Backbone as numpy.savetxt, mean C-alpha at the origin, in Angstrom:
# Nx Ny Nz CAx CAy CAz Cx Cy Cz
28.21 -14.06 5.75 26.79 -14.04 5.42 26.91 -15.36 4.56
25.60 -15.98 4.85 25.29 -17.44 4.36 24.28 -16.73 3.41
24.51 -16.86 1.92 23.96 -16.47 0.81 23.11 -17.83 0.17
23.68 -18.49 0.78 22.73 -19.95 0.53 21.08 -19.62 0.87
20.84 -18.88 2.36 19.63 -18.40 2.42 18.62 -17.91 1.28
19.57 -17.17 0.45 18.34 -16.66 -0.62 17.86 -17.42 -1.30
18.26 -19.03 -1.53 17.63 -20.04 -2.37 16.52 -20.89 -1.53
16.30 -20.34 -0.58 15.99 -21.13 0.17 14.10 -21.01 0.27
12.73 -21.66 0.48 11.57 -21.10 0.63 11.11 -20.51 1.54
11.96 -20.93 2.86 11.43 -19.60 4.04 11.49 -18.27 3.99
12.61 -18.03 3.12 13.60 -16.60 2.65 12.32 -16.17 1.81
11.50 -16.22 0.58 10.98 -15.97 0.10 9.48 -16.32 0.67
9.31 -16.96 1.23 7.60 -16.83 1.89 7.86 -15.41 2.81
8.74 -15.14 3.50 9.01 -14.11 4.56 8.59 -13.11 3.12
9.19 -12.58 2.22 9.48 -11.81 1.35 8.25 -11.46 1.07
7.78 -12.70 0.34 6.24 -11.70 -0.13 5.13 -11.52 0.62
5.18 -11.79 2.08 4.77 -12.02 2.47 4.80 -10.22 3.55
5.88 -9.61 3.38 6.38 -8.73 3.95 5.71 -7.68 2.45
6.17 -8.02 0.95 5.50 -7.41 0.51 4.22 -7.24 -0.12
3.49 -7.53 0.42 2.05 -7.81 -0.08 1.18 -6.44 0.29
1.41 -5.77 1.86 0.92 -4.42 1.98 1.23 -3.40 1.00
2.69 -3.42 0.49 3.20 -2.35 0.62 2.78 -2.54 -1.68
2.50 -3.99 -1.46 1.85 -3.70 -3.35 0.48 -3.21 -3.44
-0.17 -3.48 -2.20 -1.62 -2.70 -2.61 -1.12 -1.27 -2.30
-0.73 -0.91 -1.34 -0.45 0.63 -1.14 0.01 1.31 -2.17
1.27 0.77 -2.55 1.92 1.30 -3.79 1.10 1.36 -5.03
0.11 0.55 -5.48 -0.68 0.45 -6.38 -1.91 1.95 -6.50
-2.27 2.16 -4.72 -3.59 2.79 -4.73 -2.60 4.15 -4.88
-1.10 4.14 -3.98 -0.44 5.55 -4.21 -0.75 5.82 -6.31
-0.25 4.76 -6.18 0.14 5.26 -7.98 -1.25 5.64 -8.83
-2.25 5.04 -8.72 -3.52 5.16 -9.28 -4.12 6.52 -9.18
-3.95 7.20 -7.69 -3.99 8.58 -7.19 -3.68 9.67 -8.08
-1.73 9.18 -8.08 -1.01 10.03 -8.97 -0.96 9.87 -10.33
-1.62 8.62 -10.41 -1.53 8.57 -12.57 -3.08 10.22 -12.86
-4.14 10.11 -11.49 -4.76 10.73 -12.22 -4.68 12.81 -11.59
-3.19 12.81 -11.33 -2.63 14.11 -10.88 -2.91 14.67 -9.56
-3.63 13.89 -8.43 -3.04 13.86 -7.06 -2.47 13.08 -5.70
-1.69 13.46 -5.56 -1.27 13.13 -4.17 -1.46 13.33 -3.13
-1.53 11.64 -2.85 -2.36 11.05 -1.62 -1.17 10.64 -0.14
-1.21 12.14 0.44 -0.61 11.33 1.76 -1.20 11.13 2.79
-2.22 10.91 2.90 -3.29 10.06 3.67 -3.32 8.65 3.81
-1.98 7.82 2.46 -2.31 6.56 3.04 -1.95 5.82 4.10
-1.28 6.52 5.15 -0.29 6.27 6.61 -2.03 6.11 7.28
-2.25 7.17 7.09 -4.33 7.26 8.13 -4.63 6.44 7.75
-5.08 6.05 6.37 -5.61 4.98 5.37 -5.57 3.66 5.83
-4.32 3.09 5.49 -3.81 1.94 6.14 -4.56 1.38 7.52
-4.37 2.59 8.38 -4.52 2.54 9.95 -5.81 2.23 9.93
-6.69 3.31 9.25 -8.53 2.84 9.47 -8.84 1.82 9.09
-8.02 1.35 7.71 -8.33 -0.24 7.14 -8.15 -1.61 7.97
-7.08 -1.02 8.86 -6.36 -2.51 9.40 -7.43 -2.75 10.59
-7.65 -1.52 11.26 -8.93 -1.21 12.36 -10.48 -1.74 12.23
-10.59 -1.60 10.82 -12.01 -1.05 10.71 -12.26 -2.97 10.53
-11.51 -3.44 9.14 -11.51 -4.78 8.88 -11.66 -5.67 9.81
-10.43 -5.78 10.78 -10.35 -6.31 12.49 -11.55 -6.27 12.66
-12.23 -5.03 13.11 -13.14 -4.83 13.71 -14.76 -5.42 13.53
-14.42 -5.47 12.18 -16.19 -6.14 11.56 -15.56 -7.82 11.70
-14.53 -8.48 11.43 -14.32 -9.54 11.58 -14.47 -10.21 13.08
-14.32 -9.42 14.47 -14.19 -9.53 15.82 -15.62 -9.40 16.09
-16.26 -8.84 14.99 -17.75 -8.86 15.72 -18.64 -9.76 14.63
-18.38 -10.65 13.75 -18.74 -11.37 13.27 -19.24 -11.90 11.85
-18.42 -10.75 11.38 -18.75 -10.82 9.86 -17.51 -11.80 9.29
-17.73 -12.49 7.87 -16.67 -12.88 7.32 -15.25 -12.08 7.44
-14.36 -13.25 6.65 -12.83 -12.32 6.75 -12.46 -11.83 5.39
-13.78 -12.18 4.46 -14.07 -11.44 3.05 -14.93 -10.04 3.13
-15.87 -9.88 4.20 -16.53 -9.29 4.42 -15.42 -7.94 5.56
-14.47 -8.21 6.07 -13.76 -7.63 6.56 -12.79 -6.62 5.51
-12.26 -7.53 4.38 -11.94 -6.78 3.44 -12.62 -5.75 3.12
-13.96 -6.17 2.88 -14.88 -5.04 2.29 -15.24 -3.83 2.80
-14.98 -4.38 4.25 -15.38 -2.88 4.68 -13.84 -1.91 5.07
-12.74 -2.57 5.20 -11.78 -1.99 4.81 -11.64 -1.37 3.80
-11.88 -1.41 2.45 -12.10 -1.04 0.92 -12.73 -0.05 1.25
-14.54 -0.03 2.01 -15.59 1.19 1.99 -14.65 2.13 2.69
-14.17 1.97 3.72 -13.50 2.55 4.79 -12.08 3.77 3.92
-11.31 2.80 3.08 -10.38 4.04 2.65 -11.24 4.45 1.56
-11.99 3.97 1.12 -13.09 4.82 -0.07 -13.23 6.34 0.09
-14.26 5.82 1.63 -14.57 7.11 2.44 -13.24 7.96 2.72
-12.66 7.64 3.25 -11.53 8.59 3.16 -10.80 9.18 1.76
-10.93 8.66 1.06 -10.69 8.84 -0.48 -11.45 10.00 -0.82
-12.90 9.63 -0.66 -13.51 10.73 -1.02 -13.37 11.87 -0.59
-13.24 12.11 1.27 -12.72 13.63 1.75 -11.91 13.92 1.01
-10.44 13.44 0.96 -9.25 13.95 0.23 -9.89 14.21 -1.11
-10.27 13.37 -2.18 -10.89 14.33 -3.48 -11.51 15.41 -3.29
-12.63 15.50 -2.22 -13.15 16.74 -2.13 -12.86 17.81 -1.50
-11.60 17.79 -0.72 -10.90 19.21 -0.62 -9.77 19.56 -2.02
-9.40 18.70 -2.72 -8.20 18.56 -3.72 -8.53 18.62 -4.82
-9.64 18.01 -5.20 -9.98 18.17 -6.76 -11.02 19.67 -7.09
-12.49 19.41 -6.31 -13.30 20.26 -6.83 -12.76 21.77 -6.01
-12.40 21.78 -4.96 -11.89 22.89 -4.00 -10.70 23.14 -3.95
-9.88 22.67 -4.13 -8.59 23.16 -4.90 -7.57 23.24 -3.85
-7.61 22.82 -2.62 -7.03 22.88 -1.70 -5.59 22.41 -1.72
-4.53 22.29 -1.14 -3.43 22.03 -0.89 -3.34 20.24 -0.67
-2.59 19.73 -1.68 -2.85 18.32 -1.34 -1.57 17.63 -0.49
-0.87 18.31 -0.63 0.20 18.12 1.15 -0.81 17.84 2.37
-1.00 19.49 2.43 -2.06 19.80 4.20 -3.28 18.48 4.05
-4.15 18.92 2.72 -5.22 18.05 3.17 -4.21 16.19 3.21
-3.48 15.82 2.74 -3.15 14.31 2.89 -2.81 14.15 4.43
-1.42 14.97 4.56 -1.28 14.68 5.81 -2.97 14.53 7.21
-3.42 15.77 6.66 -4.77 15.95 7.61 -5.90 14.62 7.62
-6.08 14.07 6.32 -6.54 12.40 6.38 -5.41 11.64 7.46
-4.58 11.96 7.15 -3.79 10.67 7.73 -3.88 11.01 9.50
-3.65 12.37 9.74 -4.04 12.41 11.35 -5.64 12.08 11.89
-6.31 12.21 11.01 -7.76 12.09 10.86 -7.93 10.69 11.28
-7.82 9.75 10.08 -7.84 8.42 10.27 -7.18 8.03 11.37
-5.87 8.18 11.57 -4.92 7.67 12.93 -6.26 7.36 14.07
-6.00 8.62 14.51 -6.83 9.50 15.75 -7.81 9.02 15.47
-9.09 8.48 14.63 -10.30 7.99 14.93 -9.93 6.41 15.49
-9.10 5.85 14.14 -9.07 4.20 14.81 -8.64 3.96 16.31
-7.06 4.85 16.71 -7.14 4.60 18.04 -7.76 4.61 18.99
-8.88 6.16 18.57 -9.97 6.49 19.70 -11.37 5.20 19.78
-11.41 4.76 18.71 -12.39 3.78 18.28 -11.53 2.11 18.95
-10.49 2.36 19.26 -10.21 0.75 19.65 -9.97 1.63 21.18
-9.58 2.47 21.38 -9.65 2.62 23.00 -11.41 2.68 23.50
-11.94 3.46 22.52 -13.73 3.10 23.19 -14.26 1.79 23.37
-13.67 1.20 22.10 -14.29 -0.11 22.37 -13.79 -1.53 23.08
-12.66 -1.25 23.63 -11.70 -2.09 24.24 -10.91 -1.41 25.88
-11.83 -0.59 26.71 -10.91 0.15 27.15 -9.85 -0.46 28.39
-10.42 -1.42 28.46 -9.58 -2.42 29.60 -8.69 -3.57 29.40
-8.55 -4.01 28.43 -7.66 -4.91 27.43 -6.19 -4.73 27.75
-5.53 -5.53 28.37 -4.21 -5.14 28.00 -3.37 -5.72 27.05
-4.12 -6.94 27.03 -3.65 -7.89 25.20 -4.74 -7.98 24.22
-4.42 -7.22 23.25 -5.18 -6.96 22.11 -6.45 -8.31 21.72
-7.88 -7.90 21.63 -8.58 -9.39 21.14 -7.62 -9.88 19.84
-8.06 -11.58 19.45 -7.68 -11.84 18.44 -9.05 -12.75 17.49
-8.78 -12.52 16.56 -10.04 -13.27 14.91 -9.03 -14.45 14.88
-9.48 -15.36 14.32 -9.14 -16.19 13.02 -8.51 -15.44 12.13
-7.54 -15.68 11.39 -7.28 -14.48 10.27 -7.17 -15.62 9.01
-6.99 -15.59 8.02 -7.02 -16.21 6.26 -5.75 -17.36 6.76
-6.03 -18.65 6.36 -5.43 -19.74 6.25 -4.52 -19.67 5.00
-3.87 -20.33 5.26 -2.83 -20.24 4.29 -3.20 -20.99 2.67
-2.87 -20.80 1.53 -3.44 -21.83 0.55 -2.35 -22.87 0.55
-2.47 -23.99 1.09 -1.79 -25.26 0.91 -2.24 -26.08 -0.54
-3.36 -25.71 -0.94 -3.62 -26.67 -1.72 -2.84 -26.33 -3.08
-2.51 -24.99 -3.15 -1.38 -24.70 -4.15 0.40 -24.93 -3.84
0.22 -25.77 -3.24 1.71 -26.55 -3.00 2.60 -27.49 -3.94
1.03 -27.68 -5.25 1.76 -28.72 -6.33 2.28 -27.98 -7.81
1.83 -26.37 -7.32 2.58 -25.50 -8.53 4.07 -25.59 -8.83
4.59 -25.91 -10.30 6.02 -26.21 -9.82 6.89 -24.75 -9.59
8.19 -25.50 -9.03 8.92 -23.85 -9.21 8.25 -23.02 -7.84
7.52 -22.50 -7.61 6.48 -21.34 -6.62 5.98 -22.17 -5.79
5.89 -23.13 -6.34 4.15 -23.79 -5.16 4.33 -23.28 -3.37
5.91 -23.83 -3.37 5.47 -24.31 -1.80 5.42 -22.62 -1.38
6.53 -21.09 -2.15 6.22 -20.35 -1.98 5.16 -19.50 -1.61
4.45 -19.86 -2.63 2.37 -19.09 -3.25 1.70 -19.85 -1.86
1.61 -21.44 -1.35 1.01 -22.22 -0.88 1.47 -21.90 0.67
2.32 -21.02 1.10 2.54 -20.55 2.93 1.92 -19.18 2.81
0.92 -18.52 1.30 0.37 -17.32 1.71 -0.73 -17.43 1.57
-1.46 -16.51 2.15 -3.20 -16.53 2.30 -3.73 -15.85 1.07
-4.79 -16.07 0.66 -6.22 -15.33 -0.59 -5.23 -14.18 -0.93
-4.74 -13.08 0.36 -5.06 -11.62 0.45 -3.59 -11.33 -0.61
-2.66 -12.24 -0.60 -1.65 -12.17 -1.28 -1.61 -12.41 -2.91
-2.68 -13.63 -2.92 -2.82 -13.73 -4.57 -3.45 -12.97 -4.79
-4.33 -11.85 -4.26 -5.18 -10.77 -4.82 -4.37 -9.38 -4.85
-3.60 -9.40 -4.30 -2.04 -8.27 -4.44 -1.34 -8.54 -6.00
-1.34 -10.04 -5.88 -0.38 -10.38 -7.08 -1.65 -10.25 -8.18
-2.89 -10.30 -7.95 -3.55 -10.73 -9.40 -3.92 -8.87 -9.47
-4.11 -7.95 -8.78 -4.44 -6.29 -8.91 -3.31 -6.26 -9.73
-1.89 -6.53 -10.03 -0.98 -5.25 -10.91 -1.35 -5.91 -12.03
-1.27 -7.05 -12.53 -1.63 -7.23 -14.18 -3.32 -6.48 -14.37
-4.14 -6.44 -14.06 -5.07 -6.09 -13.78 -5.22 -4.52 -13.80
-4.14 -3.89 -12.98 -4.12 -2.45 -12.86 -3.64 -1.86 -14.16
-2.37 -2.59 -14.66 -1.52 -2.18 -15.69 -2.44 -2.23 -17.25
-3.21 -3.50 -17.02 -4.04 -3.29 -18.51 -5.07 -2.19 -18.52
-5.72 -2.29 -17.40 -6.68 -0.77 -17.13 -5.99 0.35 -17.48
-5.07 0.77 -16.70 -4.30 2.28 -17.45 -3.66 2.34 -18.73
-3.20 0.86 -19.10 -2.50 1.64 -20.71 -3.58 0.79 -21.33
-4.44 -0.34 -21.33 -5.50 -0.63 -22.77 -6.51 -0.33 -22.63
-7.00 0.42 -21.69 -8.65 0.72 -21.52 -8.68 2.22 -21.89
-10.24 2.81 -22.44 -10.32 4.49 -22.24 -9.98 4.67 -21.14
-10.75 3.88 -20.02 -11.03 4.34 -18.67 -9.75 4.92 -18.24
-8.52 3.67 -18.28 -7.39 3.98 -17.99 -6.86 5.12 -18.77
-6.82 5.35 -20.27 -6.38 6.49 -20.84 -7.12 8.08 -20.55
-8.26 7.81 -20.08 -9.02 9.18 -19.13 -8.02 9.34 -17.59
-7.71 8.47 -17.31 -7.16 8.52 -16.10 -5.96 9.08 -16.32
-4.97 8.64 -17.38 -3.38 9.39 -17.54 -4.06 10.55 -18.13
-4.56 11.06 -18.96 -4.88 12.33 -19.45 -4.99 13.43 -17.95
-5.69 13.01 -17.35 -5.95 14.17 -16.18 -5.01 14.33 -15.91
-4.26 13.51 -15.64 -2.97 13.32 -14.77 -1.80 13.89 -15.35
-1.86 14.08 -17.14 -0.92 14.96 -17.92 -1.21 16.01 -18.24
-2.31 16.03 -18.85 -2.69 17.30 -19.88 -4.37 17.33 -19.43
-5.27 18.07 -18.37 -6.66 17.88 -17.70 -7.47 18.88 -18.84
-6.56 20.19 -19.11 -7.33 20.95 -20.38 -7.37 20.17 -21.17
-6.55 19.38 -22.20 -7.11 18.34 -23.37 -7.93 17.29 -23.07
-7.57 17.29 -21.96 -8.87 15.97 -21.52 -10.41 16.30 -21.60
-10.37 17.77 -20.71 -11.47 18.46 -20.77 -12.13 18.64 -22.18
-11.28 19.48 -23.35 -11.51 19.13 -24.01 -12.14 18.46 -25.32
-11.48 17.61 -24.93 -12.18 15.88 -25.50 -12.89 15.45 -24.75
-14.00 15.99 -23.67 -14.91 15.78 -23.10 -14.90 14.71 -21.86
-13.60 15.12 -21.85 -13.44 13.69 -20.06 -14.22 14.86 -19.04
-14.96 14.26 -18.15 -14.91 14.88 -17.14 -13.57 15.11 -15.98
-13.02 15.78 -15.92 -11.83 15.68 -15.04 -11.97 15.43 -13.69
-12.87 16.08 -12.93 -13.35 15.97 -11.63 -13.47 15.18 -11.23
-14.19 14.47 -11.84 -15.10 13.08 -11.68 -14.01 11.81 -12.13
-13.10 11.91 -12.72 -11.89 11.07 -13.06 -11.13 11.30 -12.03
-10.84 12.68 -11.54 -9.64 12.69 -10.52 -10.43 11.50 -8.99
-11.88 12.55 -8.74 -12.07 11.88 -7.52 -12.35 10.21 -7.91
-12.79 10.01 -8.73 -12.79 8.14 -9.00 -11.55 7.70 -8.68
-10.54 8.03 -9.51 -8.75 7.39 -9.00 -8.67 7.22 -7.53
-9.27 8.80 -7.16 -8.49 9.37 -5.57 -9.27 7.72 -4.61
-10.73 8.01 -4.84 -11.05 6.95 -4.19 -11.19 5.21 -4.50
-10.87 5.13 -5.76 -10.33 3.83 -5.37 -9.20 3.19 -5.45
-8.06 4.48 -5.66 -6.70 4.07 -4.97 -6.95 3.98 -3.27
-7.63 4.96 -2.46 -7.99 4.93 -1.49 -8.47 3.29 -0.79
-9.41 2.93 -1.43 -9.82 1.60 -1.07 -8.54 0.84 -1.40
-7.49 0.34 -2.19 -7.15 -0.12 -2.04 -5.68 -0.07 -0.69
-5.87 0.80 -0.73 -4.66 1.52 0.92 -5.59 0.71 1.93
-6.67 0.89 1.85 -7.76 0.29 2.87 -7.15 -1.59 2.93
-7.21 -1.47 1.64 -6.99 -3.16 2.05 -5.55 -3.74 2.32
-4.50 -3.00 1.80 -3.39 -3.00 2.49 -3.46 -2.72 3.69
-3.84 -2.49 4.76 -3.79 -2.14 6.07 -5.01 -3.67 6.66
-6.21 -3.87 5.71 -6.62 -4.55 6.63 -5.74 -6.25 6.24
-4.37 -6.26 5.26 -4.19 -7.28 5.45 -3.37 -8.28 6.62
-2.80 -6.80 7.33 -2.06 -7.06 8.62 -2.76 -7.53 9.55
-3.89 -7.03 9.98 -4.81 -8.11 10.71 -5.58 -8.83 9.92
-5.79 -9.48 9.27 -7.02 -10.29 8.61 -6.02 -11.48 8.23
-4.90 -11.01 7.97 -3.52 -12.78 7.28 -2.02 -12.54 7.96
-1.55 -11.24 7.89 -0.51 -11.27 8.56 -0.72 -11.64 10.51
-1.34 -10.55 10.79 -1.60 -11.13 12.30 -2.82 -11.57 12.60
-3.04 -11.25 13.62 -4.84 -11.93 14.05 -5.08 -10.88 15.42
-4.36 -9.66 14.96 -5.32 -8.52 16.02 -4.61 -7.44 15.37
-5.84 -5.97 16.36 -5.09 -4.87 16.02 -4.27 -3.80 16.52
-3.17 -3.68 16.82 -2.41 -2.91 17.76 -1.79 -1.45 17.55
-1.54 -0.95 18.18 -1.08 0.40 18.25 0.16 0.69 17.03
0.25 1.73 16.27 1.73 1.73 15.45 1.72 0.71 14.45
0.64 -0.70 14.07 1.25 -1.62 13.60 1.75 -1.71 11.99
1.23 -0.01 11.08 1.32 0.74 10.43 3.03 0.83 10.02
3.36 1.80 10.78 4.80 1.36 11.21 5.32 2.27 10.09
5.19 3.24 9.55 5.94 3.70 8.35 5.16 3.46 6.64
4.91 2.51 6.62 4.69 1.01 5.26 4.17 2.13 4.59
3.11 3.35 4.60 2.54 4.30 3.89 3.96 4.82 3.35
4.36 5.67 4.12 5.52 6.49 3.34 6.51 5.66 2.40
6.68 4.83 2.97 7.60 3.71 2.45 6.46 3.57 0.61
5.23 3.18 0.76 4.44 3.46 -0.63 4.74 4.29 -1.79
4.30 5.19 -0.99 4.92 6.91 -1.90 6.26 6.85 -2.12
6.89 6.17 -1.57 8.60 6.33 -2.22 8.50 5.42 -3.31
8.07 3.96 -2.87 7.93 3.30 -4.04 7.21 3.64 -5.41
6.51 4.40 -5.31 5.55 5.10 -6.45 6.84 5.70 -7.54
7.57 6.54 -6.72 8.57 7.57 -7.52 9.72 6.28 -8.20
10.17 5.27 -7.16 10.86 3.99 -7.67 10.58 3.40 -8.74
9.08 3.16 -9.12 8.23 2.40 -9.69 7.85 3.78 -11.23
8.52 4.24 -11.86 7.86 5.49 -12.45 6.53 5.54 -12.89
5.66 5.20 -11.84 4.29 5.57 -11.93 3.70 4.19 -13.29
4.43 3.48 -12.87 4.44 1.67 -13.59 3.72 0.64 -12.66
2.36 -0.14 -12.45 2.26 -1.58 -11.89 3.16 -2.09 -12.11
3.92 -2.72 -12.80 5.17 -3.54 -13.05 5.79 -3.73 -12.02
6.52 -2.39 -12.23 7.79 -1.52 -11.85 7.30 -1.57 -10.23
6.23 -0.85 -10.00 6.14 -1.08 -8.68 5.82 -2.21 -7.87
5.52 -3.22 -8.76 5.62 -4.96 -7.79 7.14 -5.00 -7.56
7.96 -5.08 -8.67 9.57 -5.16 -8.30 10.13 -4.34 -6.86
9.59 -3.18 -7.19 9.99 -2.34 -5.80 9.79 -2.82 -4.42
8.42 -3.43 -4.23 7.56 -3.56 -2.75 8.32 -5.38 -2.92
8.68 -6.23 -4.06 9.41 -7.24 -3.59 11.14 -6.66 -3.50
11.33 -5.98 -3.55 13.01 -5.46 -3.21 12.88 -4.84 -2.10
12.01 -3.90 -1.65 12.44 -3.88 -0.19 11.83 -4.46 0.96
11.18 -5.45 0.18 10.42 -6.95 1.22 11.67 -7.61 1.12
12.85 -7.99 0.37 13.84 -8.77 0.25 14.90 -8.08 1.44
15.01 -6.59 1.06 15.68 -5.62 2.57 15.33 -6.05 3.64
14.01 -6.20 3.65 13.72 -6.06 4.72 14.24 -7.49 5.51
14.03 -8.76 4.98 13.74 -10.35 5.53 15.10 -9.80 5.74
16.13 -9.77 4.74 17.53 -9.60 4.96 17.91 -9.22 6.17
17.88 -8.28 6.39 18.33 -7.56 7.73 17.76 -8.25 9.08
16.81 -8.65 8.98 16.24 -9.74 10.30 17.26 -11.26 10.22
17.75 -11.54 8.77 18.70 -12.81 8.76 19.62 -11.95 9.43
20.63 -11.60 8.95 22.02 -10.82 9.24 21.47 -10.54 10.59
20.78 -10.10 11.26 20.51 -9.95 12.74 20.74 -11.16 13.66
19.70 -12.54 13.51 20.37 -13.69 13.67 21.70 -13.99 13.30
22.67 -13.61 12.44 24.00 -14.17 11.97 24.79 -13.83 12.94
24.27 -12.29 13.00 25.22 -11.63 13.80 25.12 -11.91 15.19
23.96 -12.32 15.52 24.49 -12.78 17.21 25.41 -13.63 17.69
25.53 -14.51 16.48 26.17 -16.03 16.48 27.37 -15.55 16.41
28.41 -14.19 15.88 29.81 -14.07 15.42 30.44 -13.79 16.21
31.59 -13.45 16.35 32.74 -12.93 17.01 32.15 -11.28 17.45
31.91 -10.94 15.34 31.89 -8.98 15.77 30.40 -8.81 15.63
29.79 -7.83 16.24 28.76 -7.63 16.45 28.64 -7.03 15.95
27.32 -6.23 15.31 27.37 -4.53 14.76 26.04 -4.21 16.09
25.69 -3.15 15.94 24.44 -2.53 16.95 23.38 -3.07 16.00
22.49 -3.16 16.71 20.93 -4.00 15.73 20.46 -2.70 14.69
20.50 -1.38 15.33 20.32 -0.18 14.89 20.70 -0.01 13.64
21.79 -1.06 13.10 22.20 -0.54 11.81 22.11 -1.78 11.16
21.09 -2.70 11.28 20.29 -3.85 10.45 19.09 -3.37 10.33
18.61 -2.40 11.27 17.12 -2.15 11.28 17.22 -0.56 9.89
18.12 -0.04 10.02 18.38 0.76 8.68 18.83 0.36 7.81
19.38 -0.64 7.36 19.91 -1.12 6.35 18.68 -1.36 5.06
17.59 -2.09 5.17 16.17 -2.01 4.33 16.10 -0.30 3.28
16.40 0.50 4.40 15.77 2.03 4.21 17.08 2.66 3.37
18.24 2.07 3.89 19.47 2.78 3.27 19.69 2.06 1.79
19.29 0.85 1.73 19.24 0.63 0.54 18.03 1.03 -0.84
17.72 1.23 0.07 15.74 1.19 -0.77 16.03 2.90 -1.54
16.80 3.83 -0.45 16.72 5.18 -0.43 18.32 5.31 -1.71
19.03 4.62 -2.27 20.13 4.20 -2.84 19.58 3.86 -4.03
18.50 2.54 -4.32 17.68 1.99 -5.58 16.72 3.47 -5.79
16.06 4.12 -4.98 15.49 5.30 -5.33 15.84 6.69 -6.00
17.42 6.58 -5.53 18.19 8.14 -6.47 18.38 6.97 -7.62
18.81 6.08 -7.59 19.11 5.73 -8.95 17.82 5.49 -9.90
16.60 4.87 -9.73 15.90 4.92 -10.13 15.18 6.27 -10.79
14.97 7.55 -10.05 14.04 8.32 -9.74 14.94 9.68 -10.95
15.81 9.23 -11.27 17.08 10.16 -12.51 16.33 9.97 -13.51
15.33 8.85 -13.81 14.97 8.44 -15.05 13.32 8.71 -14.85
12.93 8.65 -14.17 11.26 8.84 -13.88 10.49 9.99 -14.37
9.66 9.76 -15.10 8.96 10.67 -15.33 7.76 10.98 -15.25
7.14 12.22 -14.03 5.97 12.00 -13.53 5.28 12.64 -14.35
3.91 12.45 -13.94 2.64 12.84 -14.13 3.14 14.47 -14.32
2.72 15.21 -15.77 3.09 16.41 -15.24 1.84 17.38 -14.90
1.25 16.97 -14.47 -0.68 17.58 -13.55 -0.24 17.70 -12.46
0.85 16.57 -11.91 1.08 16.14 -10.82 0.58 17.58 -9.36
-0.14 17.51 -8.27 -0.58 18.10 -7.63 -0.57 19.67 -8.36
-1.19 19.59 -9.46 -2.05 20.66 -9.81 -3.61 20.68 -10.19
-4.10 21.79 -9.57 -5.31 21.50 -9.49 -5.91 22.05 -10.61
-6.71 21.76 -11.28 -7.59 22.27 -12.40 -9.24 23.05 -12.29
-9.24 23.57 -12.93 -10.31 24.57 -12.78 -10.57 25.15 -14.13
-11.79 24.41 -14.74 -12.27 24.86 -16.17 -12.11 26.21 -16.15
-11.47 26.36 -17.72 -11.01 28.07 -18.47 -9.99 28.61 -17.78
-9.64 28.43 -16.75 -8.00 28.77 -16.19 -6.84 28.08 -17.13
-5.75 29.05 -17.48 -4.40 28.81 -18.18 -3.46 28.70 -17.02
C-alpha cells in the first residue's frame, strides 16, 4: 500500500466531500437526541431532501432556494415525527422507521410521476467549487475544491457546539434530554423544546440529502442515500453526543471510505487480489471497531427515548 497518498490534496478533497453529508446528518441526529428524541427517520428525510432540493432547482429555483426547500421538507417530516413522539408519546423507533418509509416512498413516487419515461436522470447545474479560497495557507487546495455546502457544514459544527453549550436555548435542549421533569419545574416547556429540536435537526438532515444532488452530483437517482442516514445514527454514539467529535467521526468514516477506493485501485495492479467486497466492507468494519472503543465511555442523554408527560413519575 502506498501511504504517500495520505499526504496528497486529492485524497483529502475526496474525504471532505464524502464527509459533508455525514457532518450535517450527524449534527441533525445529535440535536434530536440531545433533546431526548431518537430520529430514525433520517434515511428517508435525506432522500426527501435530495429529491425536493433537486426538483426545485430543476424547475427554475436558484441553488440556495433548492437548499431552503430541502430544509423545509426535512422540517416538515421532523414535525410529523415530533407530533407522533412528543405529545402522543408513541414509540420513537416505530415512528422514525415509518417516517423513513413514508419520505422515501413519496420521493420515489414523485420522481416516477414527474419523469415517467426517462432512462437517464435529468441534470442540473450544481454548486461550483470555491476556487477563490485556494490562496488559504495549507488547506487552500482542499477547501477550494469544495462547494459552499461543505463550508456551510463546517461552519454549522462550531455554531451547534456554541448554542448547545453556551446559550440558554442549548441549556434548555440539554435539560429536556437529561431530566425533563426538572426542566418542567424550571418553567421550560418540554414539549415545545423537544419538538423544536427535532424539527431543526430534521432540517439539517434535509440539507444533508440536498448536498448529494446539488453539490456532489447533478441529478437525483434511486438509492443514492445508500445507508448514509444509518451511519449518521452510529456516528452520534461515536461522538458521545458532542458536535466537535461528530465532525471527527464523519471525517474518520470518510477517510476509511476513500481509503478503500484507493486500495481497490492499487489492488487491481498487484499480483495478489482480494475480492472487491472486502474493500467495500473495510470502512464499515473499521468504523464499528472505532464505535465499540468510543461507545464504552459515551454518556448518552438520560431521557433519550423516554416520553414525558407532566405529572407522571
